[in-house]
Every structure is written in structure tokens, then in C-alpha cells.
Backbone bond lengths (Angstrom), bond angles and torsions (degrees), N, CA, C in turn:
res aa  C-N    CA-C-N  psi(-1)  N-CA   C-N-CA  omega(-1)  CA-C   N-CA-C  phi
1 M - - - 1.453 - - 1.526 111.02 -
2 Q 1.319 118.02 -44.56 1.455 121.75 179.69 1.522 110.17 -60.76
3 S 1.332 117.40 -38.52 1.456 121.27 178.95 1.521 110.94 -62.25
4 G 1.324 117.19 -38.79 1.461 121.56 178.53 1.513 111.93 -63.60
5 L 1.330 117.34 -39.28 1.463 120.76 178.49 1.518 111.04 -65.89
6 W 1.318 116.86 -38.57 1.457 120.87 178.61 1.520 110.08 -62.03
7 W 1.343 116.80 -46.04 1.460 120.71 179.02 1.518 111.46 -61.51
8 C 1.329 116.84 -40.51 1.465 120.87 179.88 1.526 109.84 -60.14
9 G 1.329 116.98 -44.34 1.461 121.03 178.34 1.514 112.12 -63.40
10 L 1.326 117.23 -40.88 1.458 121.71 179.08 1.522 110.29 -65.73
11 I 1.322 116.59 -46.17 1.460 120.72 179.81 1.527 110.03 -62.80
12 A 1.335 117.12 -42.06 1.462 120.86 179.59 1.521 110.91 -60.99
13 T 1.322 117.09 -41.46 1.455 120.72 -179.99 1.520 111.10 -65.02
14 V 1.327 117.21 -45.89 1.461 121.16 179.86 1.523 110.77 -64.64
15 L 1.336 116.70 -45.56 1.456 119.70 179.75 1.525 111.39 -63.82
16 A 1.313 116.70 -36.31 1.461 119.92 179.16 1.517 110.60 -63.05
17 M 1.311 117.19 -36.58 1.455 120.59 -178.40 1.526 111.38 -73.84
18 L 1.326 117.69 -24.84 1.455 121.07 -174.59 1.523 113.90 -106.22
19 S 1.299 117.64 -10.52 1.455 121.63 -170.36 1.524 113.59 -74.85
20 D 1.308 115.68 145.35 1.458 122.32 171.81 1.524 109.92 -110.77
21 F 1.342 117.49 16.79 1.458 122.28 -177.63 1.520 110.53 -59.63
22 N 1.319 117.28 133.99 1.460 121.58 -178.14 1.524 109.72 -111.02
23 P 1.335 119.95 107.55 1.457 121.01 -179.33 1.514 111.55 -65.94
24 S 1.322 116.01 141.56 1.463 119.76 -177.98 1.518 112.76 -102.65
25 K 1.322 117.20 -9.41 1.456 120.41 -176.09 1.511 110.95 -102.80
26 I 1.331 116.99 73.18 1.456 122.01 -177.50 1.523 108.60 -125.76
27 A 1.311 117.29 134.11 1.462 121.86 174.58 1.519 107.98 -125.72
28 D 1.304 116.52 157.13 1.468 120.82 -175.83 1.524 112.03 -108.41
29 N 1.330 114.03 154.70 1.462 123.79 169.18 1.533 114.45 59.54
30 F 1.324 116.33 61.39 1.450 122.45 173.67 1.518 108.13 -106.30
31 K 1.314 117.75 152.07 1.464 121.70 177.31 1.512 109.52 -119.56
32 F 1.314 115.78 140.37 1.454 122.15 174.88 1.514 107.28 -121.52
33 E 1.324 116.41 123.58 1.464 121.10 177.44 1.524 107.66 -93.12
34 G 1.320 116.76 98.73 1.453 121.56 -179.50 1.517 111.39 -80.32
35 A 1.326 115.40 175.58 1.456 121.28 -178.36 1.528 111.41 -63.02
36 K 1.337 117.75 -35.11 1.459 120.28 -175.35 1.525 112.35 -106.02
37 T 1.326 117.09 -42.03 1.459 120.11 -176.44 1.521 110.27 -143.75
38 A 1.312 115.58 160.19 1.460 120.67 174.02 1.528 107.69 -84.33
39 V 1.311 115.90 136.06 1.457 121.67 179.71 1.524 107.66 -114.97
40 E 1.313 116.50 125.46 1.465 121.43 176.36 1.526 108.30 -77.85
41 I 1.324 116.20 121.72 1.464 121.34 -179.09 1.522 108.14 -107.34
42 Q 1.325 116.04 116.35 1.453 120.73 -178.16 1.530 112.99 -92.13
43 H 1.336 117.25 -22.00 1.463 121.21 -175.43 1.524 109.51 -135.66
44 K 1.305 115.67 150.47 1.459 121.30 178.97 1.525 108.53 -133.53
45 M 1.322 116.21 136.24 1.460 121.71 -177.70 1.524 109.11 -129.79
46 D 1.326 117.09 127.93 1.463 122.10 178.85 1.517 109.33 -107.24
47 A 1.329 116.35 107.43 1.462 122.01 178.82 1.525 110.90 -110.79
48 Q 1.316 117.31 20.28 1.456 121.40 -179.40 1.534 109.37 -65.56
49 G 1.327 115.94 134.68 1.458 121.54 -179.77 1.521 113.71 86.84
50 L 1.324 118.09 -7.52 1.458 121.50 178.94 1.524 109.85 -95.58
51 F 1.328 116.14 152.64 1.452 121.35 -178.52 1.524 110.20 -123.69
52 C 1.325 114.12 161.14 1.455 123.20 179.11 1.531 109.74 -47.22
53 P 1.311 118.40 129.75 1.458 130.47 11.03 1.536 113.97 -103.17
54 E 1.332 118.64 9.09 1.465 120.82 -174.04 1.533 115.00 -56.21
55 P 1.347 120.23 -47.69 1.473 118.38 -178.39 1.522 113.92 -58.97
56 V 1.315 117.58 -41.58 1.472 119.62 -178.49 1.535 110.54 -72.79
57 M 1.324 117.91 -29.81 1.464 120.94 174.96 1.530 109.63 -66.50
58 M 1.324 116.63 -42.98 1.461 121.05 177.43 1.526 110.58 -61.92
59 L 1.339 115.99 -43.57 1.458 120.52 -179.93 1.525 111.00 -61.80
60 H 1.313 116.90 -43.18 1.465 120.15 179.89 1.529 110.69 -59.44
61 S 1.315 116.44 -44.50 1.463 120.74 179.61 1.524 111.28 -65.49
62 Q 1.335 116.62 -41.59 1.458 121.00 179.77 1.519 111.10 -63.74
63 I 1.325 117.39 -46.35 1.468 122.16 179.90 1.532 110.20 -59.70
64 A 1.328 117.14 -38.58 1.465 120.71 -178.99 1.522 111.64 -62.66
65 E 1.329 117.94 -30.04 1.463 122.53 -178.72 1.528 113.00 -86.38
66 M 1.326 117.69 -10.22 1.461 121.96 -174.57 1.522 111.83 -90.46
67 A 1.328 115.42 155.32 1.458 121.61 172.59 1.534 108.95 -83.77
68 V 1.317 116.02 153.68 1.460 120.90 176.87 1.533 108.60 -58.35
69 G 1.333 116.47 133.76 1.459 122.41 179.80 1.517 114.13 95.37
70 E 1.338 117.77 -16.55 1.464 120.05 177.83 1.523 109.88 -75.88
71 C 1.352 114.76 155.17 1.458 121.13 -178.92 1.520 110.93 -117.37
72 V 1.323 115.13 148.65 1.459 122.29 174.70 1.528 107.72 -124.30
73 E 1.328 115.33 135.68 1.462 121.38 173.95 1.523 107.27 -101.32
74 I 1.333 117.04 131.09 1.457 122.30 -178.83 1.513 109.50 -120.57
75 L 1.329 116.64 132.23 1.457 122.76 171.34 1.514 107.26 -110.96
76 A 1.340 116.94 131.41 1.462 121.68 -177.79 1.518 109.99 -145.10
77 T 1.326 116.14 157.15 1.465 120.78 177.32 1.520 112.33 -115.41
78 D 1.311 118.26 -8.60 1.463 122.03 179.24 1.527 109.00 -83.81
79 P 1.343 118.15 117.05 1.468 120.56 -178.81 1.526 113.70 -59.56
80 S 1.328 118.20 -24.06 1.468 119.51 -179.58 1.528 111.96 -70.60
81 T 1.343 118.05 -11.95 1.466 119.05 177.60 1.520 110.84 -63.61
82 R 1.320 117.32 -30.08 1.473 119.63 178.64 1.521 109.77 -58.56
83 R 1.302 116.57 -51.20 1.469 121.15 179.06 1.527 110.75 -64.65
84 D 1.332 116.50 -46.04 1.457 121.12 -175.60 1.528 112.43 -64.72
85 F 1.331 117.79 -42.53 1.468 120.42 -177.59 1.525 111.26 -72.40
86 I 1.324 117.58 -34.74 1.468 120.55 175.80 1.534 109.44 -63.09
87 K 1.333 116.89 -45.91 1.469 120.74 178.90 1.530 110.79 -65.54
88 F 1.323 116.65 -41.62 1.456 121.87 179.45 1.532 110.25 -56.87
89 C 1.330 115.63 -50.64 1.472 120.35 -178.98 1.520 111.37 -65.10
90 S 1.297 117.09 -42.17 1.459 121.14 -179.87 1.525 110.85 -63.89
91 F 1.311 116.96 -44.02 1.460 121.73 -176.65 1.522 112.13 -70.01
92 L 1.343 116.82 -40.16 1.469 120.74 -175.27 1.526 113.39 -99.26
93 G 1.345 117.80 -3.92 1.453 120.94 174.04 1.522 115.55 83.18
94 H 1.335 118.32 16.76 1.463 120.91 177.83 1.531 109.08 -86.50
95 E 1.329 116.14 163.09 1.468 121.16 -173.87 1.526 110.83 -104.12
96 L 1.335 116.12 119.33 1.462 122.01 175.86 1.527 107.54 -86.98
97 L 1.330 116.71 107.10 1.463 122.05 -175.44 1.520 112.93 -89.17
98 V 1.337 116.67 -35.07 1.463 121.63 -177.89 1.517 108.27 -134.52
99 D 1.331 115.85 134.32 1.461 123.42 176.13 1.521 105.57 -144.30
100 E 1.342 116.43 97.38 1.460 119.57 -176.93 1.521 110.41 -142.62
101 E 1.329 115.80 162.07 1.459 122.04 -179.59 1.517 108.99 -137.02
102 E 1.313 115.83 135.98 1.460 121.14 175.61 1.520 108.94 -144.98
103 N 1.328 115.52 122.08 1.470 122.39 178.46 1.524 112.58 54.18
104 G 1.315 117.18 40.85 1.458 121.53 176.47 1.521 115.13 81.55
105 V 1.328 117.53 3.00 1.465 121.00 177.14 1.528 108.17 -109.37
106 F 1.323 115.00 121.64 1.456 121.77 179.16 1.519 108.19 -91.52
107 R 1.314 115.80 136.98 1.463 121.60 -178.20 1.520 108.64 -127.03
108 Y 1.316 114.70 128.04 1.458 121.43 -179.36 1.523 108.91 -129.03
109 V 1.316 116.02 148.16 1.458 121.68 168.34 1.514 106.01 -128.80
110 I 1.336 114.99 124.81 1.467 121.37 -176.31 1.521 108.48 -123.88
111 R 1.338 115.19 132.37 1.464 121.25 176.57 1.529 108.99 -103.19
112 K 1.327 115.52 129.33 1.463 120.31 179.39 1.526 109.49 -73.29
113 Q 1.327 114.39 133.37 1.459 122.33 176.03 1.530 107.84 -113.23
114 E 1.327 116.51 165.46 1.465 119.31 175.69 1.516 109.43 -67.97
115 N 1.322 115.14 141.68 1.475 119.34 179.60 1.503 111.11 -89.72
């Protein structure tokens, strides 16, 4: 089982780098009041109900359309998004600002950095 999860993460990362998927659930100009600072959220992505590798593919497409410094808020229900989004940000150099879970809904805020 653990081996299967590893493969899913690897496939999600590769597909995210190659995907041309265009997310349709994006909204502009949202604000998130974090514990330390307010973060301006320019994009919103709803990946609830989707499973690996779809959320990371959507994120890759969304990040490609964003300007450097813009933030996207993602809502997801697949627990593997935590692993996938951390790896995605680490591999591509983007900043994971928020990583939290409440009642089975995972919430992330990612800021695009220069590649």
C-alpha cells in the first residue's frame, strides 16, 4: 500500500509538470486573514471531491496562468494533496503559505515564485 502512495505522488508530480489542464473554478480577489499577516488571494481553486493526480494537475495549470507574487487558495478533500502540494512547491520553488485541515477539508494558500 505504501508503495502505491509513493507512485501516486510521483505520477502526480510528473503529470503536473506536463499538464495543460485548465481549471474552471477560479475566482479573483479573495482575502485570507492569517494568524500573523493578511494574505491577498487573487485566485481560488476548488478541488473538493477530486483525487490524485487531478488536484495537482489543476494547481500546475493555475500557477502557469498566474503572475509572480500572486496567491491561490485551494480547497481539497483528498488527504494526499498535503504530500503532493508540499512536493510541488518544493520542486518548483513556490511558497506554501497555508496548510491546514478542518472537518476533512484541506486548505492551502500558495504564492507563485519565479522559476
